[in-house]
Legacy VTK file of the C-alpha trace (Angstrom):
# vtk DataFile Version 3.0
C-alpha trace
ASCII
DATASET POLYDATA
POINTS 247 float
12.137 -71.317 -29.430
13.874 -67.964 -28.774
12.063 -64.729 -29.043
13.441 -61.632 -30.911
13.862 -59.706 -27.779
16.208 -62.913 -26.634
17.847 -62.871 -29.872
18.702 -59.495 -29.591
20.299 -59.646 -25.995
22.377 -62.848 -27.406
24.089 -61.697 -30.597
25.960 -64.868 -30.400
22.542 -66.697 -31.310
23.390 -65.723 -35.107
26.404 -66.682 -36.673
28.853 -64.708 -38.824
27.605 -66.103 -41.971
24.144 -65.528 -40.731
24.730 -61.748 -40.490
26.399 -61.363 -43.553
23.712 -63.066 -45.242
21.119 -60.660 -43.684
23.461 -57.794 -44.612
23.378 -58.907 -48.293
19.645 -59.248 -48.158
19.371 -55.579 -47.021
22.118 -54.375 -49.637
20.227 -56.268 -52.133
17.044 -54.360 -51.455
19.046 -51.114 -51.709
20.408 -51.801 -54.978
17.205 -52.857 -56.634
15.940 -49.764 -55.303
18.790 -47.788 -56.679
18.619 -49.293 -59.998
14.757 -48.685 -60.398
15.093 -44.914 -59.307
18.011 -44.475 -61.629
16.229 -45.548 -64.569
13.185 -43.355 -63.535
15.317 -40.412 -63.297
17.446 -41.145 -66.295
14.006 -39.783 -68.339
14.451 -36.213 -66.381
18.203 -35.590 -66.833
17.977 -33.085 -69.602
16.252 -30.280 -67.577
18.505 -30.919 -64.568
21.565 -30.854 -67.079
20.139 -27.373 -68.343
19.958 -26.279 -65.010
23.466 -27.490 -63.728
25.100 -25.574 -66.888
23.699 -22.069 -66.132
26.754 -20.828 -64.448
29.151 -22.020 -67.222
26.984 -21.601 -70.511
27.728 -24.173 -72.948
29.927 -27.312 -72.340
31.948 -29.335 -74.827
32.473 -32.839 -75.224
35.780 -34.542 -76.918
34.485 -37.913 -77.261
31.306 -39.161 -78.663
30.309 -41.129 -75.684
31.040 -38.175 -73.323
27.475 -36.750 -73.367
26.135 -39.859 -73.026
28.250 -40.746 -69.713
27.131 -37.266 -68.259
23.598 -38.118 -68.735
24.311 -41.683 -66.979
26.302 -40.018 -64.055
23.004 -37.640 -63.380
20.763 -40.498 -63.568
22.971 -42.482 -60.778
23.084 -39.246 -58.752
19.230 -38.740 -58.746
18.796 -42.223 -58.325
21.227 -42.619 -55.106
19.501 -39.719 -53.609
16.066 -40.935 -53.947
17.294 -44.484 -52.817
18.930 -42.807 -49.832
16.248 -43.314 -47.458
15.839 -46.873 -48.104
19.490 -47.573 -48.023
19.680 -45.408 -44.664
16.978 -47.614 -42.754
18.509 -50.881 -44.045
21.948 -50.180 -42.753
20.871 -48.586 -39.601
18.439 -51.299 -39.122
21.194 -53.953 -39.450
23.307 -52.172 -37.068
20.584 -51.865 -34.491
20.669 -55.601 -34.209
24.003 -55.771 -32.662
23.167 -53.139 -30.148
21.159 -53.073 -26.586
17.685 -52.669 -26.663
18.013 -48.912 -25.595
20.597 -48.285 -27.959
18.731 -49.855 -31.073
15.841 -47.195 -30.549
18.061 -44.480 -31.250
19.641 -46.110 -34.165
16.171 -46.265 -35.870
15.148 -42.996 -35.387
18.710 -41.660 -37.114
17.698 -43.186 -40.108
15.347 -40.363 -41.543
17.594 -37.937 -39.685
20.693 -39.252 -41.923
18.546 -38.957 -44.944
17.417 -35.482 -44.270
21.203 -34.217 -43.476
22.491 -35.808 -46.634
19.975 -34.016 -48.815
20.752 -30.674 -46.808
24.579 -31.243 -47.369
23.817 -32.026 -51.100
21.683 -28.762 -51.597
24.209 -26.654 -49.430
26.780 -27.641 -52.098
24.754 -27.482 -55.206
23.014 -23.833 -54.123
25.761 -22.223 -52.088
29.138 -24.001 -52.486
29.559 -24.733 -56.202
28.321 -21.247 -57.532
30.717 -19.785 -55.198
33.713 -22.038 -56.374
32.777 -21.482 -60.049
32.606 -17.755 -59.931
36.147 -17.427 -58.174
37.790 -20.380 -60.347
36.368 -18.757 -63.414
37.216 -15.459 -62.499
40.832 -15.852 -63.970
39.596 -16.297 -67.531
40.255 -13.029 -69.549
40.363 -12.363 -73.218
43.381 -14.741 -74.129
42.497 -17.429 -71.413
38.867 -19.005 -72.106
37.378 -21.594 -70.395
36.239 -24.679 -72.476
34.991 -27.128 -69.940
34.073 -30.898 -70.893
30.747 -32.144 -69.747
32.350 -34.939 -68.038
34.609 -33.014 -65.937
31.903 -30.448 -65.144
29.413 -33.300 -64.144
31.912 -35.329 -62.241
33.006 -31.698 -60.368
29.318 -31.356 -59.268
28.281 -34.892 -58.288
31.547 -35.259 -56.386
30.791 -32.117 -54.171
27.564 -32.947 -53.695
27.769 -36.558 -52.544
30.898 -35.313 -50.554
28.797 -32.602 -48.766
26.024 -34.872 -48.420
28.250 -37.521 -46.424
30.054 -34.695 -44.200
26.895 -33.141 -43.049
26.402 -36.678 -41.221
29.229 -35.551 -38.850
27.029 -33.977 -35.937
24.625 -37.255 -36.173
27.474 -39.723 -35.933
29.142 -37.554 -32.838
25.671 -37.341 -31.380
25.325 -41.393 -31.826
28.980 -42.125 -30.452
27.896 -40.164 -27.399
24.618 -41.924 -26.788
26.269 -45.267 -26.994
28.956 -44.084 -24.915
32.198 -44.070 -27.296
32.683 -40.699 -27.350
32.334 -37.742 -24.721
31.900 -33.898 -25.387
35.504 -33.642 -23.255
37.157 -36.278 -25.466
35.688 -34.458 -28.956
37.161 -30.894 -27.471
40.250 -32.322 -26.320
40.982 -33.935 -29.937
39.723 -30.715 -31.966
43.233 -30.082 -33.287
43.438 -33.615 -34.331
40.110 -33.412 -35.914
40.811 -30.336 -37.836
43.930 -31.994 -39.233
41.761 -34.923 -40.422
39.294 -32.558 -41.897
42.036 -31.298 -43.978
43.151 -34.500 -45.149
39.676 -35.650 -45.904
38.954 -32.687 -47.768
42.133 -33.028 -49.690
40.970 -36.727 -50.825
37.388 -36.448 -51.613
37.261 -33.208 -53.493
38.544 -32.090 -56.989
42.538 -31.389 -56.948
42.341 -27.747 -56.174
43.008 -25.973 -53.147
39.822 -23.576 -53.378
37.515 -26.503 -53.415
39.365 -28.287 -50.424
39.111 -24.886 -48.290
35.694 -24.426 -49.486
34.855 -28.267 -48.031
37.087 -27.784 -44.981
35.499 -24.658 -43.488
31.669 -26.198 -43.338
33.192 -29.586 -42.013
34.912 -27.554 -39.113
31.801 -26.032 -38.426
30.022 -29.228 -38.391
32.385 -30.697 -36.068
31.761 -27.664 -33.582
27.911 -28.411 -33.934
28.794 -31.754 -33.219
30.243 -30.961 -29.810
27.367 -28.666 -28.989
25.029 -31.431 -29.662
27.325 -34.004 -27.919
27.135 -31.956 -24.862
23.292 -31.673 -24.776
22.959 -35.567 -25.253
25.739 -36.064 -22.707
24.033 -33.882 -19.978
20.857 -35.769 -20.432
22.256 -39.038 -20.767
23.678 -37.959 -17.154
20.770 -36.811 -15.428
18.864 -39.930 -16.598
21.586 -42.244 -15.268
21.639 -40.133 -11.918
17.720 -40.166 -11.430
16.752 -42.161 -8.348
LINES 1 248
247 0 1 2 3 4 5 6 7 8 9 10 11 12 13 14 15 16 17 18 19 20 21 22 23 24 25 26 27 28 29 30 31 32 33 34 35 36 37 38 39 40 41 42 43 44 45 46 47 48 49 50 51 52 53 54 55 56 57 58 59 60 61 62 63 64 65 66 67 68 69 70 71 72 73 74 75 76 77 78 79 80 81 82 83 84 85 86 87 88 89 90 91 92 93 94 95 96 97 98 99 100 101 102 103 104 105 106 107 108 109 110 111 112 113 114 115 116 117 118 119 120 121 122 123 124 125 126 127 128 129 130 131 132 133 134 135 136 137 138 139 140 141 142 143 144 145 146 147 148 149 150 151 152 153 154 155 156 157 158 159 160 161 162 163 164 165 166 167 168 169 170 171 172 173 174 175 176 177 178 179 180 181 182 183 184 185 186 187 188 189 190 191 192 193 194 195 196 197 198 199 200 201 202 203 204 205 206 207 208 209 210 211 212 213 214 215 216 217 218 219 220 221 222 223 224 225 226 227 228 229 230 231 232 233 234 235 236 237 238 239 240 241 242 243 244 245 246
């Protein structure tokens, strides 16, 4: 019988269907946790919605089901954030099985770091980016242009930005991981900076609401995160070179 270590060193010991079945099991665990947390969070959506609407006051809804779906959206967002540590651990542990033993150690350590960065990104969006964007965008109203914001569009706006910022805050960790396993180097990341910034602008346009202000608000921090990723990559690369050159 092969040991776990032997299997890890020989990825071909498992067939594609075996890996697919294992991935399905890990995703199923995450999905069950997501449903459970979402149901629990649904009992606490009212105070969150009340806090979310402070910058704009009262919201309106134009369909009988709009308020219900807004509550569901908030519950799903809360459920996703609470499920995140479980989901990331399942995904990273699956990725670790296809890597070398020294590489898989780093992967399992990245799961909690990924969760922390996602929460930081979501918090940055909710407490800094969204209030600034709302203040700027609503500043164009006057006596004859009055904002009448629907609850669905407002909640969608917030949920989209919170999730988007949570994802993009993973960038330094991703660049660090790619440097660790030898796919990227600081020189490569620096050389491709211009291309990266173009991709950042495109990504910001795709994942944010369709207004230029929000896209710029997302692109700015993302460019800063890329620069932070280069600095982290340099530290990791330097440490890696020192370790490899040790007698």
